[in-house]
N, C-alpha and C positions, 0 to 999 in steps of 0.2 A: 440649337447649340448642344443641348444634352444628348439629342439623338445622334449627332455627328460624333460626339465624344464616345458614346457607347459603341457606335459602329467601328471606330478606330480600335478601341480596346478589344472588341469582339474579333476583329480581323487579326490582330496581333496574337490573341489567345489561340485561335485555331491554327494560325501559322506556326506557333510554337509547338502545338500538339503534333503537327505534321513533321516538324523537325525531330521531335522525340521518336516518332514512329519510324522515321527514315533511318535511324540508327538504333535498332531494337536491342542489339547485344550490349552496346556501350551504355545505353540508357537503363537497361534492366540490371546490369552489374552495379551501376551507381545507386540505383534504388534499393537493391538488395543490401549493399554495404551500409547505406543510411538506415535501412530498416533494422538490420542486426544491431547496429550501434545504438539506436533508440530503444530497442527491445530490452537491452540490459538494465538500464535504470528503471524502465517501465515495469519489468518483471520484479525487481526488488521492491518497487513501490507497491505493486499489487500484492506481493507476499506480505509486506508489513501491514497493509490494510486488512488482509484476511486474518493475519495473526491477531491484530487488534480486535477484530470482530469476534473471532473465536474465543479470545480471552474474556471479552465482554460477555459472551454467552455463558461461559463456564463460571465466571466470577461476578455475574450481575447481582447476586445476593451472597456475599462472602459468609463463611461459616466459622463460628467459634464454638469451642467445647468448654463448658463450665463444669468443673469437678467440685462437688460439695464436700464438706467435712464429713468424716465417717460417723460422727455422733449427731448428725443433723436431725432435727425434729420436723414433724409434719407441718407445724405452724411456721417454721422457718422456710420450708419449701413454698408454702402459700405466699409468704411475704416476698420471696424472690420473684414468683410469678407476677405478683401485683406490681412490683418495680419494673419488670420488663414490659408489662402491658402499658405502663405509663411512659415508657421511653420511646420517643418518636424515631430514634435511630434503629430500633429493632423491628424488623419486618415480621418475623415469626419465631417461635421457639417450640421445642419438643422436650418433654421431660422423659428421661430414661431411667427407671429404677435399677438398682444394683442387680436385682435378680434377672431382669431382662438383659442387662449388659453382660452378665456371666453366661447366659444362654447364647447370646450372639457370639461371644468369644469362643465358645465350644463349637459352634457351627461353622464359623469362618476359618478357624485355624486348625481344626482337627485335634484339639487338646482335651478331648472328652475324658480320657483316662486320667490325665493329670488333674484336671479341675474336679473330677469326681472324688478324688482323694483328699480334697481340701476340707478342713474341719469347719471353716466358716468362709463366707464370701469376702474376699479382700478388696473387691471393687467398690468405688463410691457411687452414690447417685450422681446423675449428671444431667445437664441441659445442653441441647444442640440449638444454638442461636444463629439465626440468619439476620444479617444486618443490612441496613440501607446503604451505608457508605462503602466504597471500595477503594479509596485511596489509602496508601500506607500510613500517612500521618493521622488521618481521622480514625482508622482502625486501631492504631496503637493507643490513641487517647481513650477510645472506648474500652480497650482491653485493660488499661491501667485503672480506669474508673471502676470496672466490675471486679478487678482483683482486690480492690479496697473493701468490698463488701465482706462483713465478718463471716457470713455463711459459706463463702467461696474459698476453697483450698487452693485451686489453681485454675487459671484461664489459659487455654492452649489455642494459639493461632499462629500459623507460620506466615508472617508478613514478608519474609524474604523473597517469596516467589513474585509478589507484586513489584518489589523494588528491582528484581532482576528483569522482569518483563518490561518495565518502564525504561530501564537502561538499554535493553535490547532494541526496543522500538526507537529510542533516540539515536542509537548507533546506526540502525537501519536507515533512518531518515537522513542522517549525516552522509552515509555512503551514497544514497540516492542523489543528494545534492552535489557531492563531489563528482560522481560519475556523470551526472547530467551536465555539469560544467565542462568537464574534460572532453566528453564526447561531443558536446555542442561545438566546442572549438575545433574538434576534428572534422565535423560535418561542414562547418563554415570553410575550413581549409580545403576540403574536397571540392566544395562548390566554387570556391575562389579559383582553384586550378582549372576546373572544368570550363568555367566562363572565360578564363584567360585564354585557353586553347581555342575556344570558339571565336573570340575576338581576333586572334591571330589568323585563323583560317578565313575569316570574313573581312580581312583588312581592306582588300580592294573594294568590296561592296560598301563598306563604311565610308571610304574616301569618296566614292561616287555619290553616295547619299549626301555627304556634306557639300559637295560641289553644286548639287542641284537645290541646296537650301534647306535640307532636313535639319531639324533642331536636335539638340543633344538628348532631350527627353524622348523624342521619337526614336532615336537610334538605340538608346539604352533600354527602351521598354521591352523588346523581345527577350533580352537577356534576363531582365528581372522576372518576367513571366516564366522563363525557363527554370530559373532557380526556385521560384515559388511552387511550380507544378512538380518539380522533382522532389522538393522537400515534402510536399503533400503526399506524393506517392510513397516516399520513405516512411512517413508517419502511418499511412495505411498498411504498409508492409509490416511495421512493428506491431500494429494492432492485430493483424492477422496472425503473426507468429505467436503472440501471447495468447490469443484466443485458442489456437490449436494446442499450445502447450498446456494451458489450464484444463482444456477438455481431456487431454491425454492423462494428465495427473489425476483428475477426478475419477477416471476409470480405474486407476491403480489404487486410489484411496478407498474405494468401496470395501475391499477386503479388510483393510485396517480399521475402518469405521465399524464394521460388523464385529470385529474382535473386541473393541472397547465399548460397543453398544452406544455409539455416539454419532451424531449427525455431522460428519466431517466432510465438508465439500467446499472447495475454493470457489469464490464468486468471480464472475467475469468482470472486466473493466466496466465501470458504470458509464452510461451515455455522456454525462457531463465531463468525465475524465477523458473519454474517447475524443470528444470534440476539442478539448484542451490540447491533447496530444497532436491532433491533426493541425490545429492552428499553430502550435509551437513549432512543429517540424516544417510547416510551410514558411513560417517567419525565418527560421534558420536558413533555409534555402534562399529566400529572398535577400537576407542580410549578406550571405556569402557572395551572391551575385552582385549586390550593390557595392560591396567593398572592391570586388574585382573590377567592375566597370569604372568606378571612381579612380582606381589605380592605373588602368591601362587605356581607357578610351580616349583620354585627353592627349595621349601620346600620338594618336593617329590624326594627321592633318593632310588635307589635299596637297598633292605635289604641284 
């Protein structure tokens, strides 16, 4: 029984492939249209995932600057170090004396002449603190807590970038969802119309099949396979388009990465997401074919 079922489905599958190959231009155009439509939300999704990964790489240990009072004493500095060593939210810290800070200012900004004329060093001692938390809420709580220390004059941390990044990622995911929904409806409509035309061109064949006792499931099976295979081919085309686009973009990003001394490279679509894309596109093709068959096949009856 199972063997006969497999043979029937295998026969229909290869018959559908022959029908696709028999009309190469029409089939190729449909697959390309589906592939381009699917590549748009897929590209935005891959871009958002890469942006999230890059931001996680650059902000895996967020940095705060603690500027101390100008009249700070050595024992006060040791007390701050002890507090930070006991704080589980602080990964590491570095003490920068005011003399070193002035020297770095001279080297980085070319202000040697101006700083050399200063009577005394106006810069405070400072700590560069790397924290464990990277969410805006937790970082703000930590900043407020350290700002309350009597030895600290000012805590500098720009949390706006994290909020902007989170808002950007949320917007990107919403755009992916909207594009996927709209383009999925478009793909279903394309497949609906394609299967409708096939049903009309094979009307006589369907009537004869019903006359000799063919069941509805047997008649609609080739159309469903046709939709699923075309959807699968469209998903594969979208994957190929994105793979080539990411590879081309990485070649152009090499120069930019060298300028910023940063490992800037877009990652390809992960295997799990690639499989999801192929399954989803195949399901869209099958669904469009299913709706079209349900809408038109019942209208054909033997004369």
